[in-house]
N, C-alpha and C positions, 0 to 999 in steps of 0.2 A: 170255350167251354160253357155249357148250360147246366144249371142245376134247378131242379124243380121244388126242392124243399128248403125252407129257411135255414135248417141246421147245416146246410152245405155252404152257407155264405162265407164263413172264415176260410174254409178249405179252397174255395174258388179263388180267393185273394192270394193264398199261399201258392196255389197252382199257377196263377198268372206270373208270379215272381219266378217260379221254377221254369216256366215256359221261356222266359227271356234269358235265363241263365243256363238251362240244361236241355231244353227241347220238349216236344209234345208228350212223349211217353212218360217222362219223369213228372211233367206237370199234372197229368191225369192221375198218376199214382199218388202224388203229393196231395191233391185235392181230396181223393177218396180216403186216403189214410187218415186225414184230419177227422173225418166223420167216424171211421172205424175205431179210432183210438179213444174217443170221448165217451166215457161211461154214462154221462148225463143224457145221452140220446138213447132212450129206451126203445130201440127198434132194430138197430144194426150194430155190427161190430161188438166191442167189449160190453156195450150196454144192451146187446141183443136179448130178446126174449127166448127162454128155453122152449124146446119142443115138449111133447107130451111125456117124454121120458126124463125131462129135466136137463137135457143137454143143449147148450148154445151151439148151433151149427151155422157156418157162414157160407155164403155163395158170392161169386164175383165172376165177371167176364170182361174181356178187353178185346177190341178189334181195331187194327190199324187200317183206316180207310184207304190209304195209298197202296198198301201191299196186299190187303185183305188177309194178312196173318192174324190169327186170333188165339186166344186161350181162355179157359174157364175152369172153375172148380165149383162143386156143389157139396153141401153137407160136410164141410171140413170142420174139424174140431181141434182144439189145442194149438192154434196158430194165432198170431196177432194181426195178420194182414192178409185177407183173402185176395185182395187185388194184386198184391205182390206175388203171390203164388200163381195167379191167373196169368 
């Protein structure tokens, strides 16, 4: 896994543990959920900035490179993990 933001550092470590115990899909979800659930990150997930109407909307996408199966969501509200839905 590769993360481009410093805020993903802890999630990557949690994801690596999940990779060894549960597999790649769970590892990716674990890593991303760590960022989504942390309100101190004022950019995505629970700490996301609201849109012009004052609503926090989440987006996420996932693709399995082996099977090319994919899923994604945009502008979802009132859920705690957009990656889990994707």
